[in-house]
N, C-alpha and C positions, 0 to 999 in steps of 0.2 A: 504494500500500500504506500503510494507516494504522498508526501505531505507538502502542499504548496503554501507559501507564506508571502502573499503580496504585501507591499508596504503602503499602498495607496489604493483608492477606489478604482482608478484607471487600470492599475496592474491587476486588480481583482477581476475586472470585466474582461481584460485580455486573457487571463488565465481560464476563466469560465468559457470564453469563446474557443480557446484551444482545446479545453478538456470539458466538453458539455456534461459528461457523466460525473464530474467532480462534485462531491457533496459539501456544501458550505458548513462550516462549524465556527461558532462564536462562543456562546455560553456552553454549548455541548451537552446540555442537560437532557436532551432527547437522543441526539446522535450517539453519544457514548454508551448509553444504555443498550441501544440496538447493536452496536459493535461488540460490546462486552458479552452479550448473550448470543453472539454469532447470528443475529437476525439480519444483519446487513454487513457486506464486505465490499465497499466501493474500491475502485482502483486508485482513486485519489481523494484526499480530503483537502478542502480549500479553507485554510485558516484565515478568518477575517478579523482577528483580534488586534492587528496592527492598523486597521483602517479606522482612524480616530473619528471621522465624521459620523460613523454609524452609532456612536455613543452620545451624540448631541441632540438637543431638541430646541425648537423655536416656538415661542408663543406669539402668534399673530393677533390681529384685531378680532378675527372670527374663528380661527382654527389653530390647532397645535400640529406642528410637523415633528413627529417622533421618530428619531433614528431607529433603525431595525434592531440595534443591539443595546438600546437603553435598558438597563436592568429594571426589573419590577420594583425593586426597592426605591429607585429614583422616581418612578411614577408615583408611588405611595407618598414619598416625602415632598415632592415638588409640584405635582400636578393634580392634587386632590380637588382643588377648586374648579379647575378647567375640565378635568376628565374624571368626575366622581365615580361613574360606573366602572371604568377601567381600573381606577385606584382600588375600589372594593374588590374587584376580581383579582387584582395583584396580591391582595392580602391572603387569598386562599391558596396561592401557588405553593405547594410543597413546604419547604423549610426555609429559614433565613439564608442558609448557604446557597440554595438554588435561586431564591429571589434576588440574591446579590449577583448571580451569574446570568440567569436566563432573561430573555427579552421577548417582546411581542413578535419580532421577526422570526424567531425560532418556532413559536406557535403557528404562525402563518405558513412557514416553510414545511413543517411537518403535516399541517392540515388535519390533525387528528380531530374527530368530532368531540373528543373529551377535553380539548385545549381550553384552559380557563379564560383566555382573553377573547375568544370568539363571540360569546353572547353579548359582551359589552360592546365590541366593535360593530356587530350587527345592529344593536339597538341605537348606537350613536350615528350610524350611517357613514362609516369610515371609508376611505379610499387608500389603496395600496400603491405606492410608488415603486415601480420596478424598472430596471435598466439593463442594457446590454451594450456591446460596442455599436449596435445599430441605432441606439437612441433610448429615450425614456418614455414610459407611458404610465397612465393612471388606470388602475383597475378598481371599479366599485366593489365594495366588500360583498355585495349580493352576487356578484359574478365570479368571485375568487375561488370558491370551493366547488370543485367539479366532480368529486367522487370520494370514496373512502380513502383518506390520506392522499388525495390528489388535489392539485390546485391549477390555476390558470397560467402559471409561469411557463415560458418557453424554455427549451433546454439550455440556452445560453444566457438566461436572465437571472438576475439576483434581486432580492428585495432590498431597497435602499431606505425606505421610510414608510410610515403610516401617517396619513393626514386625517385628523379627527376634529370635527367641529366642536368648539367650546360649548359646554352645556348651557342651554338656555332655559333649562328646567331641571327638576329633580331626576336622578337616575338611581337605580338599585341593581344589585346582583345577589343571587342566592345560589347555593350549591349544596347538593346532597352527596355525602361520602360515607364510607364505612367507618371512618374515624375523623378526628378533627384536624389532622395534619398529615403531610406526606401521603396523600391519597389521590388516586385518579377519580374524577367525578363520576358518580352513578348517573347523575343528570345535573344540569345547571340552567339557570334562567336569568336573563337580563331584561330590564325594562327602562325606557327613557321617555319622559314626557317632553314634548316640544311645544311650549306655549306660543312661540312666535308663529308657527304654522298651524297650531291647534291640532296636532297629530300625535300619535304614539308609535313607538317602534319596539319590537321585541327581539330577543335572541335566545335560542335554545341550544344547549350543548349536550352531547352524549345521549341523545334520544332519537337519532336518525342517522343515516349513513354519513351525512355531513352536518355541520352547524347550520341551523335553519332559522327563519323567522316564522312566526305564527301570523300570517298575513290576514287571514279571515278574522282572527281575533282582533288584530289592529284596526281593521276596517269597522268592525262592530263597535269597538270602544270609541274610536274617533267619532262615529256617527252618534253614539249615545251621549257622549260628552257635549257635542254640539247641540243636539236636539233638546237636551235637558238644560241647556244654558249653564252647565257646570263651570266652564272656564270663567264665566262672569260672576255667577252667584256664589261660587266657592262652597257649595253645599257638599255634604258627605255623599259619596257615591252609594247608591242603593245596593243592598245585598243581592238583588236579582241581577243587576248589571255586573257586579263583581263575579257572581257565580257563572253567568253566561260567558264572560271573558275567560275565566279559568277553564271552563269546559271546552271552549274553542281552542285554547292553547294546548290542552291535553290531546285534543283530536288532531292537531297538526303534527304530532309526533309519529314516528315510524321506527320504534325501538326494537331491540333484540333482547333475548334472554342471554345472559352470560354470568360469569362467576361473581360479578359485582351486584347484579340485580336482575329481576325479571322485567319483561316488556310491560306487563300490567302495572308493576310497581312504578316504573319510570313514568308512565302516563299519569298515574295518580299523583306522583310527587311533583311533576311539572304543573299540574293543575293547582296543587296546594301552594307552590312557590309563586305562581302567577297571581293568585288571589292575594297572598301576603305582600308581594312586592307592589301590587297596585295600591293596596291600603297604605303602605309606607310612603310611596311616592306622592300619592294624592294628599295625604296629611301634610307632607312637607310643602307641597304646592299651596295648600290652603293657608298654612302658617305664613308663607312668604306673601301671599296675596293679602292676608289680613294686616301684615305689617306695612305693606306699601300702598294699599288701596282702601284700608279700613273695612275689609270684608269680615263679617262676624262669623 
């Protein structure tokens, strides 16, 4: 196995063009597990640790450009206000050691349906910046996941950054695991309220072949909030609306039975998380509205 060590982004793209089968490694928290268990034996590893720009982030007027290798710890410490859903998801990633090494780019590259970052990225409507020697392109997060552990990257492309809109409303993330730490998600759920557009977005992990959104549930809740005047009156969402939203989220799932949980349990758990995160985010929205607009 050859070990390629580019010193710059340009060298990394050139190496990837020359060796399309080279597997990128930065944090290594996914790749090294596969190699150590002999589940993967690439001819080349492309070490990106010397590419400094991948560890940088920029907070713009409306969005955050997050380098592919920015560790989860940095997201938790520095971007909690701008990206609350992703910060909450980062808290659930494995152990402090892995949070200090792993980043969102690794989750995206692996494209496992159980990756903790995916539900938050879907709920926020992120875009993935990818590049090759041929140029740079932006991939909407909805189009990024193409199958079980497959993504929309071409063979010569690398993930450079993720662009995530700064939160304009409350966001939440919830995860079910077999224990409190160092665990792969049995299922996970992300929810983001977008008051500027009066819409909601969801993200579901580990309950389908790829990370998914519950689109029918989003459309139902968006319509219910609008028809009931909830955005303006700040009233508590009725139990019937919350239950219907939860049921639609559960129905969006296409899970499997495995050693971590059954398909029926995953559907049930996603419904429970959907109802709870809706309650939490809406209470947060009501509190903000009450402080800024005098809503009772």
